[in-house]
DOMI-306562 format. One line per 2 residues: number of its first residue (from 1); for each residue x, y, z of C-alpha. Coordinates in Angstrom, 3 decimals. Layout:
DOMI-306562
NUM	X Y Z ~ ...
//
This chain:
DOMI-306562
1	86.604 89.571 76.101 ~ 86.905 86.087 74.037
3	84.790 87.608 71.283 ~ 87.349 90.564 71.258
5	90.147 88.922 71.490 ~ 88.939 86.288 68.414
7	88.221 89.046 66.529 ~ 90.934 91.288 67.019
9	92.836 88.146 65.851 ~ 90.679 87.682 63.108
11	91.436 91.065 61.839 ~ 94.785 91.002 62.289
13	95.360 87.604 60.621 ~ 94.046 88.321 57.142
15	96.873 90.411 55.949 ~ 99.466 89.302 58.196
17	102.709 90.359 57.417 ~ 100.975 93.958 56.605
19	99.494 93.888 60.623 ~ 102.640 93.104 61.477
21	104.512 95.839 60.046 ~ 101.649 98.315 61.022
23	102.097 97.029 64.488 ~ 105.442 97.171 65.061
25	105.942 100.552 63.111 ~ 103.579 101.938 65.847
27	104.692 100.258 69.111 ~ 108.540 101.412 68.101
29	106.759 104.870 67.282 ~ 104.550 105.399 69.993
31	107.682 103.794 72.234 ~ 110.289 106.653 71.114
33	107.421 109.222 71.693 ~ 106.717 108.639 75.242
35	110.496 108.881 75.792 ~ 110.924 111.885 74.283
37	108.028 113.661 75.878 ~ 108.672 112.088 79.147
39	110.142 113.207 82.585 ~ 112.847 112.200 85.661
41	112.169 109.857 88.072 ~ 112.118 111.572 91.567
43	112.597 109.669 94.926 ~ 110.309 111.111 97.202
45	110.032 108.859 100.190 ~ 107.367 111.279 102.346
47	105.349 109.314 104.354 ~ 102.033 111.646 105.550
49	101.265 111.263 109.200 ~ 104.100 109.621 110.907
51	106.046 111.171 113.854 ~ 109.506 111.667 112.114
53	108.062 112.819 108.837 ~ 106.880 115.922 110.808
55	110.474 116.239 112.278 ~ 111.877 116.311 108.843
57	109.101 118.173 106.994 ~ 109.751 120.827 110.148
59	113.881 120.871 109.557 ~ 113.175 121.895 105.829
61	110.573 124.764 106.849 ~ 112.639 125.989 109.667
63	116.893 124.669 108.893 ~ 116.529 125.814 105.121
65	120.504 125.622 104.902 ~ 119.876 121.841 105.708
67	117.930 120.978 103.479 ~ 120.895 120.285 100.686
69	122.550 116.500 101.385 ~ 125.991 115.937 102.460
71	128.885 113.265 102.499 ~ 131.011 111.793 105.293
73	134.386 112.084 104.763 ~ 136.238 109.916 107.628
75	140.108 109.976 108.221 ~ 142.007 107.310 110.206
77	145.368 106.018 110.680 ~ 146.693 102.602 111.575
79	149.255 104.233 114.114 ~ 149.993 107.072 115.881
81	147.349 110.504 115.639 ~ 146.065 112.528 112.918
83	147.462 115.642 114.400 ~ 150.863 114.339 113.601
85	153.001 116.330 111.786 ~ 152.681 116.282 107.904
87	149.514 114.520 108.388 ~ 147.701 117.586 109.584
89	149.085 119.745 107.037 ~ 147.879 117.351 104.475
91	144.123 117.331 106.186 ~ 143.694 120.982 105.940
93	144.891 121.364 102.540 ~ 142.455 118.995 101.757
95	140.097 120.317 103.745 ~ 140.386 123.751 102.248
97	140.140 122.077 98.956 ~ 136.920 120.683 99.637
99	136.096 124.157 100.742 ~ 136.359 125.399 97.310
101	134.648 122.845 95.086 ~ 131.157 123.782 93.628
103	127.908 123.670 94.997 ~ 129.753 123.051 98.786
105	128.382 125.440 101.331 ~ 130.267 124.264 104.402
107	132.729 122.030 105.755 ~ 133.419 120.784 109.260
109	136.741 120.802 110.632 ~ 137.665 116.705 111.234
111	140.348 117.993 113.525 ~ 138.035 119.675 115.741
113	136.594 118.247 119.367 ~ 133.745 115.847 118.296
115	134.825 114.782 115.534 ~ 138.297 113.784 116.488
117	138.499 110.022 118.166 ~ 139.437 109.960 121.760
119	142.741 108.034 120.357 ~ 143.575 110.593 117.492
121	143.523 107.909 114.940 ~ 140.065 108.736 113.255
123	138.183 111.881 112.492 ~ 135.368 112.554 110.117
125	134.593 115.917 108.227 ~ 130.733 116.659 107.491
127	130.411 118.584 103.980 ~ 127.605 120.176 103.268
129	126.523 120.944 99.777 ~ 123.641 123.390 98.292
131	121.074 120.363 96.110 ~ 120.456 117.306 97.075
133	122.429 114.370 95.542 ~ 119.614 113.555 92.803
135	120.662 116.780 91.796 ~ 124.033 117.182 92.208
137	125.025 113.826 90.571 ~ 128.608 111.536 90.449
139	130.388 115.076 90.218 ~ 131.277 115.621 93.549
141	131.981 112.449 94.855 ~ 134.672 112.612 91.903
143	136.106 115.770 93.302 ~ 136.145 114.495 96.794
145	138.238 111.618 95.782 ~ 140.732 113.980 94.121
147	141.011 116.214 96.901 ~ 141.855 113.445 99.169
149	143.827 111.568 97.116 ~ 147.081 113.265 98.395
151	146.179 112.346 101.908 ~ 147.058 108.226 100.613
153	150.486 109.284 100.597 ~ 150.697 110.883 103.792
155	149.610 107.828 105.305 ~ 145.935 109.046 105.700
157	143.081 106.410 104.909 ~ 140.211 107.969 103.505
159	136.626 106.851 103.150 ~ 133.302 107.823 102.528
161	129.330 108.175 103.196 ~ 126.088 109.536 102.654
163	123.926 110.443 100.177 ~ 126.224 112.704 97.772
165	129.050 109.992 97.762 ~ 126.046 107.162 97.025
167	125.036 109.124 93.666 ~ 128.602 108.535 92.803
169	128.518 104.952 92.923 ~ 129.546 103.645 89.243
171	126.962 102.254 86.847 ~ 127.793 98.590 86.784
173	126.776 96.461 83.383 ~ 123.897 94.484 83.730
175	125.114 91.086 83.525 ~ 122.802 89.345 85.853
177	119.983 90.627 83.781 ~ 121.523 90.259 80.537
179	122.260 86.674 81.293 ~ 118.468 86.319 82.214
181	117.694 87.473 79.364 ~ 119.688 85.219 77.235
183	118.782 81.507 79.782 ~ 115.246 82.906 78.746
185	115.974 82.408 75.386 ~ 118.021 79.300 75.541
187	115.071 77.814 77.645 ~ 112.074 79.080 75.304
189	114.210 76.932 72.199 ~ 114.620 73.796 73.991
191	110.345 74.218 74.871 ~ 109.279 75.573 71.514
193	112.046 74.022 69.252 ~ 111.694 76.512 66.832
195	113.417 79.476 66.152 ~ 111.285 81.588 64.840
197	108.530 80.722 67.678 ~ 110.945 81.745 70.468
199	112.167 84.785 68.558 ~ 108.399 85.533 67.872
201	108.329 85.276 71.772 ~ 110.933 86.946 72.309
203	110.294 89.937 70.126 ~ 106.940 90.383 72.249
205	108.492 90.545 75.262 ~ 111.012 92.657 74.953
207	108.728 95.092 72.836 ~ 106.004 95.221 75.753
209	108.641 96.111 78.317 ~ 110.105 98.592 75.945
211	106.934 100.046 75.642 ~ 106.109 100.001 78.907
213	109.039 101.747 79.840 ~ 107.863 104.545 77.414
215	104.629 104.685 79.255 ~ 106.219 105.142 82.856
217	108.685 107.963 81.393 ~ 105.257 109.633 79.585
219	103.728 109.306 83.094 ~ 106.624 111.014 84.701
221	105.908 114.268 83.264 ~ 102.711 114.655 84.986
223	103.429 112.536 88.011 ~ 106.427 111.683 91.151
225	107.631 108.076 89.352 ~ 110.473 106.562 92.013
227	113.694 105.494 90.711 ~ 112.731 102.311 92.080
229	109.978 101.778 89.703 ~ 111.474 100.726 86.902
231	113.708 98.090 88.103 ~ 110.764 96.374 89.387
233	108.836 97.075 86.350 ~ 111.201 95.375 83.882
235	111.760 92.317 86.487 ~ 108.246 91.710 86.699
237	107.502 92.437 83.184 ~ 110.092 90.822 81.414
239	109.583 87.744 83.331 ~ 105.689 88.075 82.247
241	105.924 88.783 79.234 ~ 108.086 85.899 78.106
243	106.243 83.410 79.926 ~ 102.711 84.790 78.097
245	104.683 85.104 74.880 ~ 105.699 81.263 75.328
247	102.282 80.165 76.917 ~ 100.582 81.457 73.609
249	103.234 79.508 71.233 ~ 103.098 76.598 73.013
251	99.122 76.700 72.588 ~ 99.608 77.784 69.011
253	101.939 74.740 68.382 ~ 98.997 72.614 69.742
255	96.277 73.815 67.218 ~ 98.987 73.685 64.419
257	99.158 69.857 65.078 ~ 95.753 69.336 65.492
259	95.048 70.148 61.833 ~ 94.443 74.241 61.810
261	95.359 76.621 59.556 ~ 97.937 79.122 61.242
263	95.519 81.529 60.811 ~ 93.165 79.870 62.245
265	95.265 78.940 65.077 ~ 96.493 81.817 66.310
267	92.921 83.517 66.483 ~ 91.980 80.175 68.779
269	95.118 80.944 70.892 ~ 94.458 84.436 71.558
271	90.750 83.235 72.534 ~ 92.220 80.990 74.751
273	95.439 81.268 75.818 ~ 95.881 85.340 74.922
275	92.955 85.710 77.122 ~ 94.306 83.592 79.782
277	97.162 86.238 79.790 ~ 94.965 89.324 80.090
279	93.540 87.418 82.721 ~ 96.220 86.463 84.891
281	98.262 90.375 84.172 ~ 94.689 91.860 85.484
283	94.946 89.977 88.463 ~ 98.483 91.191 89.281
285	97.340 94.547 88.274 ~ 94.803 94.184 91.122
287	97.256 92.448 93.358 ~ 99.714 95.115 93.072
289	97.862 97.771 93.567 ~ 96.514 97.023 96.747
291	100.441 98.451 98.378 ~ 98.078 101.604 97.746
293	96.446 101.031 101.330 ~ 99.917 100.667 102.971
295	99.792 104.035 103.399 ~ 103.607 104.386 102.106
297	102.953 106.536 98.941 ~ 106.422 105.033 97.582
299	105.859 101.568 97.762 ~ 102.445 102.300 96.147
301	103.697 103.716 92.990 ~ 106.481 101.483 92.686
303	103.745 98.627 92.919 ~ 101.512 100.319 90.355
305	104.330 101.236 87.873 ~ 105.186 96.892 87.938
307	101.609 95.878 87.901 ~ 101.024 98.445 84.969
309	104.453 97.195 82.942 ~ 102.905 93.195 83.749
311	99.497 94.319 81.855 ~ 101.063 95.985 79.112
313	103.492 93.201 78.127 ~ 100.233 91.620 77.994
315	98.237 93.086 76.078 ~ 101.289 93.875 73.618
317	100.938 90.032 73.377 ~ 97.253 89.660 72.356
319	98.000 92.253 69.706 ~ 101.466 91.145 68.094
321	101.245 87.415 68.438 ~ 98.419 86.234 66.441
323	99.841 88.070 62.961 ~ 103.134 87.009 63.767
325	101.746 83.167 63.910 ~ 100.040 83.921 61.566
327	102.732 85.111 58.941 ~ 105.297 82.334 59.921
329	102.828 79.386 58.790 ~ 103.895 75.600 59.491
331	107.096 77.106 60.882 ~ 105.922 77.765 64.077
333	106.422 73.732 64.671 ~ 109.465 72.345 65.165
335	111.263 71.006 62.000 ~ 111.108 67.670 62.733
337	107.286 68.254 62.452 ~ 106.987 69.930 59.463
339	108.934 66.769 57.879 ~ 107.057 64.391 58.882
341	103.480 66.199 57.985 ~ 104.900 67.087 54.255
343	105.128 62.933 54.572 ~ 101.589 62.183 55.365
345	98.469 62.771 54.431 ~ 95.992 64.533 56.891
347	97.059 67.062 60.107 ~ 100.397 67.414 60.784
349	101.947 64.951 62.870 ~ 102.826 65.042 66.259
351	106.213 65.487 67.730 ~ 106.509 64.249 71.600
353	110.171 65.162 71.151 ~ 109.468 69.421 70.797
355	106.049 69.362 73.409 ~ 105.406 66.310 75.046
357	101.910 65.358 74.212 ~ 99.922 64.443 77.249
359	99.708 60.524 77.574 ~ 96.135 58.929 77.583
361	94.490 59.931 81.150 ~ 92.985 56.677 80.816
363	96.668 55.318 81.473 ~ 96.875 55.303 85.137
365	100.585 53.610 85.276 ~ 101.363 56.872 83.352
367	99.540 59.435 85.008 ~ 101.666 61.564 87.810
369	102.184 60.167 91.158 ~ 99.499 63.430 92.715
371	97.188 61.748 89.947 ~ 97.465 58.659 91.175
373	97.433 58.656 94.956 ~ 95.770 62.255 95.274
375	95.639 61.670 99.410 ~ 99.616 60.804 100.019
377	100.311 63.389 97.329 ~ 98.496 65.990 99.149
379	99.455 65.219 102.634 ~ 103.034 65.026 101.362
381	102.944 68.485 100.141 ~ 101.397 70.079 102.967
383	104.147 68.708 105.192 ~ 106.804 70.193 102.037
385	105.041 73.652 102.464 ~ 104.917 73.549 106.239
387	108.667 73.211 106.474 ~ 109.029 75.639 103.693
389	106.831 78.697 105.733 ~ 108.048 77.791 109.322
391	111.255 79.492 108.978 ~ 109.155 83.024 107.753
393	108.234 83.048 111.614 ~ 111.502 84.491 112.250
395	112.114 87.306 109.999 ~ 113.363 90.602 111.303
397	112.323 93.715 109.683 ~ 114.546 96.138 109.404
399	116.635 98.196 107.140 ~ 120.315 97.387 105.854
401	122.488 100.376 106.194 ~ 126.262 100.198 104.750
403	127.437 97.884 107.234 ~ 125.962 95.297 105.173
405	127.476 96.709 102.268 ~ 130.581 94.396 101.020
407	134.010 95.382 102.218 ~ 135.466 96.901 99.332
409	132.911 99.207 99.292 ~ 134.233 102.803 100.906
411	130.478 103.221 102.635 ~ 131.150 100.335 104.338
413	134.751 101.195 105.305 ~ 133.080 104.529 106.338
415	130.558 102.865 108.694 ~ 132.927 100.293 110.246
417	135.353 102.955 111.601 ~ 133.012 105.516 112.374
419	131.705 102.291 114.502 ~ 134.755 101.712 115.668
421	135.857 105.151 116.991 ~ 132.618 106.598 118.021
423	130.614 103.731 118.796 ~ 127.882 101.373 116.976
425	125.190 104.152 117.508 ~ 127.116 107.061 115.621
427	125.763 105.595 112.102 ~ 122.812 106.181 113.514
429	121.971 109.343 115.045 ~ 118.193 110.364 115.707
431	117.340 113.838 115.227 ~ 114.893 115.355 117.782
433	113.251 118.871 116.844 ~ 111.702 121.883 119.541
435	109.170 123.549 117.854 ~ 107.894 126.725 120.218
437	105.844 128.635 117.044 ~ 102.776 128.160 119.966
439	104.516 130.667 122.130 ~ 106.790 128.596 124.666
441	110.385 129.194 125.016 ~ 112.666 127.103 122.902
443	115.547 127.391 124.412 ~ 114.531 126.454 128.179
445	112.379 123.843 126.413 ~ 115.094 122.536 124.353
447	117.932 122.723 127.391 ~ 115.299 120.709 129.460
449	114.596 118.175 126.499 ~ 118.687 117.666 126.104
451	119.153 117.040 129.716 ~ 116.396 114.448 129.408
453	117.989 113.022 126.681 ~ 121.468 112.863 127.595
455	120.443 110.825 130.874 ~ 118.627 108.179 128.804
457	118.751 104.602 128.858 ~ 120.767 104.153 125.665
459	121.683 107.498 124.662 ~ 125.440 107.688 123.864
461	125.344 111.733 123.632 ~ 123.137 114.361 123.256
463	124.486 117.431 121.474 ~ 124.117 120.982 122.357
465	120.458 122.678 121.130 ~ 121.069 124.494 117.963
467	118.463 127.274 116.747 ~ 117.063 128.382 113.919
469	117.219 132.090 112.771 ~ 114.255 133.313 114.075
471	114.737 131.287 117.339 ~ 111.670 129.430 117.884
473	112.712 125.954 116.137 ~ 115.929 123.949 118.214
475	117.545 120.887 116.580 ~ 119.269 118.293 119.157
477	121.113 115.403 117.585 ~ 120.917 111.785 119.710
479	123.202 109.075 119.329 ~ 122.191 105.730 120.879
481	124.564 103.181 122.321 ~ 123.350 100.773 119.696
483	123.448 100.099 116.423 ~ 120.526 101.727 114.072
485	119.688 98.089 113.219 ~ 119.715 97.118 116.730
487	115.917 96.452 117.993 ~ 117.182 98.289 121.196
489	117.538 101.217 119.323 ~ 113.917 101.289 118.193
491	112.787 100.445 121.764 ~ 114.574 103.562 122.422
493	112.802 105.667 119.970 ~ 109.554 104.951 121.691
495	110.824 105.276 124.926 ~ 111.764 108.710 123.856
497	108.855 109.591 122.137 ~ 106.510 107.967 125.097
499	108.353 108.546 127.939 ~ 111.939 110.311 128.236
501	110.322 113.711 125.911 ~ 106.579 113.770 127.788
503	108.065 114.028 131.489 ~ 110.636 116.836 129.751
505	108.034 119.022 128.715 ~ 105.285 118.379 131.536
507	103.359 121.752 131.737 ~ 104.835 123.450 129.173
509	101.494 123.396 126.400 ~ 103.313 126.066 124.210
511	106.465 123.730 122.844 ~ 106.722 120.506 120.424
513	109.485 118.198 120.514 ~ 109.706 115.325 117.775
515	112.049 112.371 117.131 ~ 113.144 112.066 113.388
517	116.134 110.975 111.830 ~ 116.912 107.878 109.496
519	116.614 105.674 112.589 ~ 113.189 107.162 113.816
521	112.043 106.708 109.790 ~ 113.041 103.367 109.726
523	110.821 102.369 112.915 ~ 107.523 104.659 112.034
525	107.541 102.790 108.358 ~ 107.206 99.567 110.090
527	104.662 100.339 112.435 ~ 102.681 101.741 109.252
529	103.566 98.551 108.005 ~ 102.235 96.824 110.454
531	99.134 98.672 111.215 ~ 97.880 98.501 107.701
533	98.961 94.764 107.163 ~ 95.459 93.359 107.497
535	94.068 95.849 105.403 ~ 96.960 95.223 102.761
537	95.931 91.513 102.754 ~ 92.394 91.891 102.603
539	92.587 94.278 99.561 ~ 95.096 92.153 98.242
541	92.978 88.638 98.796 ~ 90.092 90.485 98.580
543	90.179 91.779 94.938 ~ 92.024 88.512 93.139
545	89.490 86.477 94.575 ~ 86.484 88.528 93.129
547	88.213 88.624 89.550 ~ 89.006 85.129 89.614
549	85.381 84.142 90.576 ~ 84.164 86.290 87.636
551	86.509 84.498 85.438 ~ 86.011 80.957 86.483
553	82.272 81.143 87.649 ~ 83.405 79.355 91.017
555	84.186 80.657 94.376 ~ 85.815 77.723 95.182
557	87.919 77.697 92.239 ~ 89.228 81.158 93.419
559	89.546 80.246 97.048 ~ 91.324 77.374 96.112
561	93.744 79.647 93.967 ~ 94.242 81.985 96.661
563	95.427 79.170 98.729 ~ 97.808 77.792 96.116
565	99.043 81.502 95.718 ~ 99.796 82.097 99.836
567	101.638 78.493 99.904 ~ 104.393 80.037 97.653
569	104.469 83.135 99.061 ~ 104.902 81.479 102.803
571	107.599 79.502 100.926 ~ 109.376 82.283 99.742
573	109.387 83.897 102.944 ~ 110.901 80.965 104.943
575	113.681 80.948 102.209 ~ 114.429 84.594 102.613
577	114.652 84.610 106.073 ~ 117.110 81.282 105.999
579	119.469 82.902 103.366 ~ 119.189 86.377 104.645
581	118.897 85.904 108.387 ~ 121.133 83.053 109.173
583	124.782 82.609 109.282 ~ 124.386 78.982 106.670
585	122.550 81.443 104.300 ~ 124.033 84.180 104.361
587	127.757 82.240 103.478 ~ 126.084 80.576 100.993
589	125.289 83.993 98.947 ~ 127.866 86.072 100.185
591	126.375 88.595 102.604 ~ 126.365 89.529 105.901
593	123.126 89.371 107.804 ~ 120.681 91.956 107.653
595	117.180 92.533 108.338 ~ 114.735 92.414 105.305
597	113.609 95.898 104.288 ~ 109.687 96.723 105.546
599	108.059 97.004 102.349 ~ 110.113 94.173 100.779
601	107.870 91.534 102.061 ~ 104.718 93.435 100.959
603	106.368 93.761 97.670 ~ 106.794 90.146 97.225
605	102.974 89.592 98.580 ~ 101.448 91.636 96.132
607	103.510 90.534 93.259 ~ 103.337 86.969 94.213
609	99.757 87.095 94.705 ~ 99.364 88.205 90.858
611	102.538 85.751 89.213 ~ 101.227 83.005 90.899
613	97.693 83.230 89.701 ~ 99.046 83.007 86.015
615	99.804 79.501 86.460 ~ 96.688 79.605 88.247
617	94.485 80.565 85.464 ~ 96.337 78.696 82.567
619	96.290 75.395 84.453 ~ 92.773 76.037 85.904
621	91.204 77.645 82.609 ~ 92.838 74.275 80.795
623	90.869 72.183 83.314 ~ 87.619 73.453 82.706
625	87.794 73.386 78.877 ~ 89.036 69.689 78.814
627	86.047 68.698 81.887 ~ 83.575 70.592 79.329
629	84.449 68.613 76.464 ~ 84.367 65.399 78.805
631	81.062 66.151 79.822 ~ 81.635 66.818 83.244
633	84.726 64.018 84.271 ~ 86.944 65.959 86.809
635	89.402 63.483 87.198 ~ 90.107 62.727 83.022
637	89.934 66.582 82.822 ~ 92.677 67.358 85.233
639	94.896 64.246 84.190 ~ 94.622 65.548 80.212
641	95.402 68.991 81.569 ~ 97.915 68.695 83.852
643	99.511 66.429 81.115 ~ 98.734 68.970 78.388
645	100.219 71.928 80.644 ~ 103.022 70.747 82.780
647	105.515 71.346 80.268 ~ 104.661 74.312 79.218
649	103.877 75.559 82.395 ~ 107.012 74.074 83.983
651	109.405 75.762 81.065 ~ 107.650 79.552 81.829
653	108.686 78.740 85.250 ~ 112.166 78.450 85.029
655	112.346 81.497 82.914 ~ 110.975 84.090 85.208
657	113.032 82.101 87.619 ~ 116.545 83.040 85.625
659	114.610 86.623 84.996 ~ 114.655 86.915 88.164
661	117.921 85.636 89.485 ~ 119.449 87.536 86.979
663	118.235 90.696 89.252 ~ 119.384 88.929 92.425
665	122.671 90.010 91.550 ~ 122.202 93.987 92.195
667	123.872 95.421 94.673 ~ 120.768 96.722 95.583
669	119.307 94.509 98.847 ~ 116.013 95.138 98.138
671	115.989 94.276 94.393 ~ 118.453 91.246 95.472
673	116.176 90.281 98.164 ~ 113.205 90.913 95.797
675	114.720 88.559 93.310 ~ 115.398 85.931 95.623
677	112.075 85.630 97.009 ~ 110.296 85.706 93.656
679	112.165 82.888 92.008 ~ 111.890 80.928 95.454
681	108.429 81.535 95.294 ~ 108.130 80.844 91.231
683	110.087 77.473 91.916 ~ 107.736 76.348 94.480
685	105.003 77.358 92.438 ~ 105.573 75.559 89.556
687	106.881 72.542 91.290 ~ 105.049 71.675 94.385
689	102.015 73.381 93.752 ~ 101.812 72.735 89.951
691	102.648 69.535 90.329 ~ 101.862 68.230 93.667
693	98.935 70.428 95.391 ~ 96.811 70.846 92.650
695	96.517 68.196 90.860 ~ 95.936 66.276 93.969
697	93.205 69.033 95.226 ~ 91.437 69.376 92.215
699	90.841 64.718 91.764 ~ 89.941 65.000 95.226
701	86.975 67.920 95.197 ~ 86.163 66.518 91.894
703	82.363 67.896 90.698 ~ 82.043 69.836 93.994
705	84.152 72.657 92.086 ~ 82.748 72.532 88.632
707	79.084 72.045 89.533 ~ 77.811 75.358 88.354
709	76.970 75.203 84.638 ~ 78.247 78.887 83.300
711	81.267 78.663 81.453 ~ 84.597 81.106 82.158
713	85.038 82.737 79.346 ~ 87.702 81.146 78.075
715	86.647 77.746 78.230 ~ 83.122 78.765 76.509
717	85.062 80.417 73.741 ~ 87.507 77.736 73.199
719	84.804 75.260 73.030 ~ 82.472 77.518 70.323
721	85.800 77.628 68.314 ~ 86.106 74.022 68.166
723	82.550 73.320 67.349 ~ 82.124 75.927 64.693
//
């Protein structure tokens, strides 16, 4: 690959300005064309093989009137009752107005039995629609708000929840993401000390993300792409794209200071830092693709979309940066460096303030602590790593629900009022399907199942069976005594499946009963993830090890890199637990204690294993390069490589951290947790791992890591470039 990247850079730097114009035009036209031919994003949460999915499929087939989504309108009064005087009249008018709205197929009477609380102060009405929330858009929520507005004047408090209501949430300006990009720009400028170098790097990263979005849109025309995919892809693509561009720009400046011409410096940079960027992006893609083995298609598609975005940003960088660098000439260097060079003969003078040059590795007093005292540094690093990782043992998986939203949100108000009036399990009902398509008596079987469910421990109530038109299937709604997030609700789902329902249907071979519903689905997904976790970890780590071993021609280096990655991941898990699942942590970031979405740790593992490899590749490639130059002196090579890369890698990590923290402001719990987790892991990686564990480990292991004579392509290419 090194020779390909070198040839590509030479071709585009012969006439750099023309190349820049041509490449920018091609990228922009390609992006616009991809968007124009793209399709819509589709949220398909189907998980083949799990029981709740089978129940959902049966409902869609036998109960077509329940295919559409719904909204729940919750009415409450602080005193008196909802049936008193003018209140009941206004409620009747509001319900009648809702029934006349477009797409509404039915509205339940909130003042009827089963919908009104025992004290008469809280009631709910379920509004059914003829389509999904995605298809209906934001208009239904706006109409509901208009229809219920007169109730407020009558002293009735109104709150709403449900998929249709969620679809009408206000689209907020992504202030956090924008702030992250602005801070990234400031950090890049502080590191490169050149406005042209900074703008070239940022432009390349943004173009890479834009082109990646276009490709995702184009892919959506042929395959189903989840709506979460662009957010995750933008988070990773923007952070990785800026990192790749920054590391290339820093290496280009170093080559210019060494006396190379702008074109030669661009070629060498593409063959070294560019190769590292493509390799790192490849590892990211391979790692995230491991999500495909989880058995949850939604998770796999989001992961692959994010991985492709990272690879696209790396490819755009190695194509566009060389001509941009060459066209900018010496202006890629800070002004102070150019002034120093103009007043002297020979190569441009080095500028320690722009990108601190490495002190001579032979000066032990100026080396970092990890290089001077590697054993002590390694011991301290292991202790700190363990302290960060141990809290991860308390990580609780589950699904945050409306009860975790801010108090000001109408969905949270509806959740709290329903829980207070009807019990904590009312917000997470189970749906039991009874299917007699094999010749059984569905009515008799459904009655037996309903009676067994009503008498089971942990069940508050079980509704009467509702039969389909053909009379061969029935639905039973079951309300637990505990909330959806309570572990006892998960235990109840398992008990109903394993004991209660089989006992009720004992001897009835023609009937099958399935436990479904949102809460049961979460139990099934968590079980699927737990079952596939060993295979997932094996695939991610195994494929990454193979790719790293091929890159560095050393299995030991690949294993060491994997260990470094796992340190960062374990620490991130621990911090996520402390921030989201302890009172001290939640008060610090302003959220309620909540479970971690089951697939969030999977996302984090796959993403972080890939991203942490970025810095491994950049550091280890430079160590190898310095080792070759010094004739196999490992200690000197580690010292020189650490000194040369630490500022750039630290700055690159800081940029990625601010980008991820920008996404941590997202109201979506999955995005928030992922953003904070990724930012934490990168912080651990560029500080504890890169500055302590990596230098100490490499120094102590010495020549044992580098005994194979074969060179990694990036280092070998750099060596050939330096010697003609």
